[in-house]
SEFI-845423 format. One record per residue: residue number from 1; x, y, z of N, C-alpha, C in turn. Coordinates in nm, 2 decimals. Example, Ala and Ser with C-alpha at 12.3 -4.5 7.8 and 13.67 -1.06 7.14 Angstrom:
% residues 2
<1, <1.32, -0.57, 0.78>, <1.23, -0.45, 0.78>, <1.32, -0.33, 0.78>>,
<2, <1.28, -0.22, 0.71>, <1.37, -0.11, 0.71>, <1.29, 0.00, 0.79>>,
//
This chain:
% residues 112
<1, <-3.76, 9.15, -8.00>, <-3.65, 9.25, -7.98>, <-3.52, 9.17, -7.94>>,
<2, <-3.41, 9.21, -8.00>, <-3.28, 9.15, -7.98>, <-3.22, 9.19, -7.85>>,
<3, <-3.16, 9.10, -7.78>, <-3.08, 9.13, -7.66>, <-2.93, 9.14, -7.69>>,
<4, <-2.90, 9.13, -7.82>, <-2.76, 9.14, -7.86>, <-2.71, 9.28, -7.86>>,
<5, <-2.63, 9.32, -7.76>, <-2.58, 9.45, -7.74>, <-2.49, 9.50, -7.85>>,
<6, <-2.44, 9.42, -7.94>, <-2.36, 9.46, -8.05>, <-2.43, 9.53, -8.16>>,
<7, <-2.57, 9.53, -8.15>, <-2.65, 9.59, -8.26>, <-2.68, 9.74, -8.23>>,
<8, <-2.63, 9.79, -8.12>, <-2.66, 9.93, -8.09>, <-2.53, 10.01, -8.11>>,
<9, <-2.54, 10.13, -8.16>, <-2.43, 10.22, -8.19>, <-2.34, 10.24, -8.07>>,
<10, <-2.40, 10.25, -7.95>, <-2.32, 10.27, -7.83>, <-2.23, 10.16, -7.79>>,
<11, <-2.25, 10.04, -7.85>, <-2.16, 9.92, -7.83>, <-2.03, 9.95, -7.89>>,
<12, <-2.01, 10.04, -7.98>, <-1.89, 10.07, -8.05>, <-1.80, 10.17, -7.97>>,
<13, <-1.85, 10.22, -7.86>, <-1.78, 10.33, -7.79>, <-1.64, 10.28, -7.74>>,
<14, <-1.63, 10.16, -7.69>, <-1.50, 10.12, -7.64>, <-1.40, 10.10, -7.75>>,
<15, <-1.45, 10.05, -7.86>, <-1.35, 10.03, -7.98>, <-1.32, 10.17, -8.04>>,
<16, <-1.41, 10.26, -8.04>, <-1.38, 10.39, -8.09>, <-1.28, 10.46, -8.00>>,
<17, <-1.30, 10.45, -7.87>, <-1.21, 10.51, -7.77>, <-1.07, 10.44, -7.78>>,
<18, <-1.06, 10.31, -7.81>, <-0.93, 10.25, -7.82>, <-0.86, 10.30, -7.95>>,
<19, <-0.94, 10.32, -8.06>, <-0.89, 10.38, -8.18>, <-0.83, 10.51, -8.15>>,
<20, <-0.90, 10.60, -8.09>, <-0.85, 10.73, -8.05>, <-0.72, 10.72, -7.97>>,
<21, <-0.72, 10.64, -7.87>, <-0.60, 10.62, -7.78>, <-0.48, 10.57, -7.87>>,
<22, <-0.51, 10.47, -7.96>, <-0.41, 10.42, -8.04>, <-0.34, 10.52, -8.13>>,
<23, <-0.42, 10.60, -8.20>, <-0.37, 10.70, -8.29>, <-0.30, 10.82, -8.21>>,
<24, <-0.35, 10.85, -8.09>, <-0.30, 10.95, -8.01>, <-0.16, 10.91, -7.95>>,
<25, <-0.15, 10.78, -7.91>, <-0.03, 10.73, -7.86>, <0.08, 10.72, -7.96>>,
<26, <0.05, 10.70, -8.09>, <0.14, 10.67, -8.19>, <0.13, 10.76, -8.32>>,
<27, <0.13, 10.89, -8.30>, <0.10, 10.99, -8.41>, <0.21, 10.99, -8.52>>,
<28, <0.33, 10.94, -8.49>, <0.44, 10.95, -8.58>, <0.46, 10.82, -8.66>>,
<29, <0.37, 10.72, -8.63>, <0.38, 10.59, -8.71>, <0.30, 10.61, -8.84>>,
<30, <0.33, 10.53, -8.94>, <0.26, 10.54, -9.07>, <0.11, 10.52, -9.05>>,
<31, <0.03, 10.59, -9.12>, <-0.12, 10.59, -9.11>, <-0.17, 10.46, -9.16>>,
<32, <-0.24, 10.38, -9.08>, <-0.30, 10.26, -9.13>, <-0.44, 10.28, -9.18>>,
<33, <-0.49, 10.19, -9.26>, <-0.63, 10.18, -9.30>, <-0.69, 10.12, -9.18>>,
<34, <-0.77, 10.19, -9.10>, <-0.82, 10.14, -8.98>, <-0.97, 10.17, -8.96>>,
<35, <-1.04, 10.07, -8.90>, <-1.18, 10.09, -8.88>, <-1.23, 10.00, -8.76>>,
<36, <-1.34, 10.02, -8.71>, <-1.41, 9.95, -8.61>, <-1.47, 9.83, -8.68>>,
<37, <-1.45, 9.71, -8.62>, <-1.50, 9.58, -8.68>, <-1.56, 9.49, -8.58>>,
<38, <-1.67, 9.43, -8.62>, <-1.74, 9.33, -8.53>, <-1.65, 9.20, -8.53>>,
<39, <-1.61, 9.15, -8.42>, <-1.51, 9.05, -8.41>, <-1.56, 8.94, -8.31>>,
<40, <-1.54, 8.81, -8.34>, <-1.57, 8.70, -8.25>, <-1.48, 8.71, -8.13>>,
<41, <-1.53, 8.68, -8.01>, <-1.45, 8.67, -7.89>, <-1.39, 8.53, -7.89>>,
<42, <-1.26, 8.52, -7.89>, <-1.20, 8.38, -7.90>, <-1.25, 8.29, -7.79>>,
<43, <-1.28, 8.17, -7.82>, <-1.32, 8.07, -7.73>, <-1.47, 8.08, -7.68>>,
<44, <-1.54, 8.17, -7.74>, <-1.68, 8.18, -7.70>, <-1.77, 8.19, -7.83>>,
<45, <-1.90, 8.20, -7.81>, <-1.99, 8.23, -7.92>, <-2.04, 8.37, -7.91>>,
<46, <-1.96, 8.46, -7.86>, <-2.00, 8.60, -7.84>, <-1.92, 8.69, -7.94>>,
<47, <-1.98, 8.80, -7.96>, <-1.92, 8.90, -8.05>, <-1.90, 9.03, -7.98>>,
<48, <-1.80, 9.11, -8.03>, <-1.77, 9.24, -7.97>, <-1.71, 9.33, -8.08>>,
<49, <-1.71, 9.45, -8.05>, <-1.65, 9.55, -8.15>, <-1.50, 9.56, -8.12>>,
<50, <-1.42, 9.55, -8.22>, <-1.27, 9.56, -8.21>, <-1.22, 9.65, -8.32>>,
<51, <-1.09, 9.65, -8.34>, <-1.02, 9.73, -8.44>, <-0.95, 9.65, -8.54>>,
<52, <-0.96, 9.69, -8.67>, <-0.89, 9.64, -8.78>, <-0.80, 9.74, -8.83>>,
<53, <-0.67, 9.71, -8.85>, <-0.58, 9.81, -8.90>, <-0.49, 9.74, -9.01>>,
<54, <-0.48, 9.80, -9.12>, <-0.40, 9.74, -9.23>, <-0.30, 9.84, -9.29>>,
<55, <-0.19, 9.78, -9.32>, <-0.08, 9.86, -9.38>, <-0.05, 9.80, -9.51>>,
<56, <-0.04, 9.88, -9.62>, <-0.03, 9.84, -9.76>, <0.10, 9.87, -9.82>>,
<57, <0.19, 9.94, -9.75>, <0.31, 10.00, -9.81>, <0.44, 9.95, -9.75>>,
<58, <0.45, 9.82, -9.72>, <0.57, 9.76, -9.67>, <0.56, 9.70, -9.54>>,
<59, <0.63, 9.59, -9.52>, <0.63, 9.52, -9.40>, <0.70, 9.59, -9.28>>,
<60, <0.78, 9.68, -9.32>, <0.85, 9.76, -9.21>, <0.74, 9.84, -9.14>>,
<61, <0.64, 9.89, -9.21>, <0.53, 9.96, -9.14>, <0.45, 9.87, -9.05>>,
<62, <0.42, 9.75, -9.10>, <0.35, 9.65, -9.02>, <0.43, 9.62, -8.89>>,
<63, <0.56, 9.60, -8.90>, <0.65, 9.57, -8.79>, <0.65, 9.69, -8.69>>,
<64, <0.65, 9.81, -8.74>, <0.65, 9.93, -8.65>, <0.52, 9.92, -8.56>>,
<65, <0.41, 9.90, -8.63>, <0.28, 9.89, -8.55>, <0.28, 9.77, -8.46>>,
<66, <0.32, 9.65, -8.51>, <0.32, 9.53, -8.43>, <0.40, 9.56, -8.30>>,
<67, <0.52, 9.62, -8.31>, <0.60, 9.64, -8.20>, <0.54, 9.75, -8.10>>,
<68, <0.48, 9.85, -8.16>, <0.42, 9.96, -8.08>, <0.30, 9.90, -8.00>>,
<69, <0.23, 9.81, -8.06>, <0.11, 9.75, -7.99>, <0.15, 9.63, -7.90>>,
<70, <0.28, 9.59, -7.91>, <0.33, 9.48, -7.82>, <0.27, 9.35, -7.86>>,
<71, <0.23, 9.33, -7.99>, <0.18, 9.20, -8.03>, <0.29, 9.10, -8.05>>,
<72, <0.27, 8.98, -8.01>, <0.36, 8.87, -8.01>, <0.41, 8.84, -8.15>>,
<73, <0.54, 8.85, -8.18>, <0.59, 8.82, -8.32>, <0.58, 8.67, -8.34>>,
<74, <0.58, 8.58, -8.24>, <0.57, 8.44, -8.26>, <0.43, 8.40, -8.30>>,
<75, <0.33, 8.48, -8.28>, <0.19, 8.45, -8.31>, <0.14, 8.50, -8.45>>,
<76, <0.24, 8.56, -8.53>, <0.20, 8.62, -8.65>, <0.16, 8.51, -8.75>>,
<77, <0.05, 8.52, -8.82>, <0.01, 8.43, -8.93>, <0.04, 8.49, -9.06>>,
<78, <0.08, 8.40, -9.15>, <0.11, 8.44, -9.29>, <0.01, 8.38, -9.38>>,
<79, <-0.05, 8.46, -9.47>, <-0.15, 8.41, -9.57>, <-0.11, 8.46, -9.71>>,
<80, <-0.16, 8.40, -9.81>, <-0.14, 8.45, -9.95>, <-0.25, 8.40, -10.04>>,
<81, <-0.28, 8.48, -10.14>, <-0.37, 8.44, -10.25>, <-0.33, 8.51, -10.37>>,
<82, <-0.29, 8.43, -10.48>, <-0.24, 8.49, -10.60>, <-0.12, 8.57, -10.58>>,
<83, <-0.12, 8.69, -10.62>, <0.01, 8.77, -10.61>, <0.01, 8.86, -10.49>>,
<84, <-0.09, 8.84, -10.39>, <-0.09, 8.92, -10.27>, <-0.07, 8.83, -10.15>>,
<85, <0.01, 8.87, -10.06>, <0.03, 8.80, -9.93>, <0.02, 8.90, -9.82>>,
<86, <-0.01, 8.85, -9.70>, <-0.03, 8.93, -9.59>, <0.01, 8.86, -9.46>>,
<87, <0.05, 8.94, -9.36>, <0.07, 8.90, -9.22>, <-0.04, 8.94, -9.14>>,
<88, <-0.08, 8.87, -9.04>, <-0.18, 8.90, -8.94>, <-0.13, 8.88, -8.80>>,
<89, <-0.14, 8.99, -8.72>, <-0.11, 8.98, -8.58>, <-0.23, 9.03, -8.50>>,
<90, <-0.26, 8.95, -8.40>, <-0.38, 8.99, -8.32>, <-0.34, 9.01, -8.17>>,
<91, <-0.43, 9.08, -8.10>, <-0.40, 9.10, -7.96>, <-0.51, 9.20, -7.91>>,
<92, <-0.48, 9.27, -7.81>, <-0.58, 9.37, -7.76>, <-0.51, 9.51, -7.73>>,
<93, <-0.58, 9.61, -7.74>, <-0.54, 9.75, -7.71>, <-0.65, 9.82, -7.63>>,
<94, <-0.62, 9.87, -7.52>, <-0.72, 9.93, -7.43>, <-0.84, 9.84, -7.41>>,
<95, <-0.81, 9.71, -7.40>, <-0.92, 9.62, -7.37>, <-1.01, 9.57, -7.49>>,
<96, <-0.98, 9.62, -7.61>, <-1.05, 9.57, -7.72>, <-0.96, 9.49, -7.82>>,
<97, <-1.02, 9.39, -7.89>, <-0.94, 9.31, -7.98>, <-0.89, 9.40, -8.10>>,
<98, <-0.77, 9.36, -8.14>, <-0.70, 9.43, -8.25>, <-0.65, 9.33, -8.35>>,
<99, <-0.68, 9.35, -8.48>, <-0.63, 9.27, -8.59>, <-0.54, 9.36, -8.67>>,
<100, <-0.41, 9.33, -8.68>, <-0.32, 9.41, -8.76>, <-0.28, 9.33, -8.88>>,
<101, <-0.30, 9.39, -9.00>, <-0.26, 9.33, -9.13>, <-0.15, 9.40, -9.19>>,
<102, <-0.06, 9.33, -9.26>, <0.05, 9.39, -9.34>, <0.05, 9.32, -9.47>>,
<103, <0.01, 9.39, -9.58>, <0.01, 9.34, -9.71>, <0.13, 9.36, -9.79>>,
<104, <0.17, 9.26, -9.87>, <0.29, 9.28, -9.96>, <0.28, 9.19, -10.08>>,
<105, <0.35, 9.22, -10.19>, <0.35, 9.14, -10.31>, <0.40, 9.00, -10.29>>,
<106, <0.34, 8.90, -10.36>, <0.37, 8.76, -10.35>, <0.39, 8.71, -10.49>>,
<107, <0.50, 8.64, -10.51>, <0.53, 8.58, -10.64>, <0.45, 8.44, -10.64>>,
<108, <0.35, 8.44, -10.72>, <0.27, 8.32, -10.74>, <0.35, 8.20, -10.79>>,
<109, <0.46, 8.23, -10.86>, <0.54, 8.12, -10.91>, <0.61, 8.04, -10.79>>,
<110, <0.62, 8.10, -10.67>, <0.67, 8.03, -10.56>, <0.59, 7.91, -10.52>>,
<111, <0.47, 7.91, -10.56>, <0.38, 7.80, -10.52>, <0.41, 7.67, -10.60>>,
<112, <0.48, 7.68, -10.71>, <0.50, 7.56, -10.80>, <0.62, 7.48, -10.75>>,
//
């Protein structure tokens, strides 16, 4: 029998509550693609349930959410693959990890 508490549905309660608090606190922001996600706890070998939120219709939407969550703009990562690029901001909300993604078109010719 596993002692890993992330395998039980009840382990998602904190992340689900944080999601409800997030959407309740910011009802007028653009609707993100959001779900509860199993996430590694930084600096440990442990896992916990957190939130994943993605915005696909402009970086202005990403910035609205980043500011609302108080995520550090200096810690934003930029990634790209082919013609898609995205920004990633991480932090916590209501004590659970949050990963915020903002997708935008990328000119693959810029790589040359």
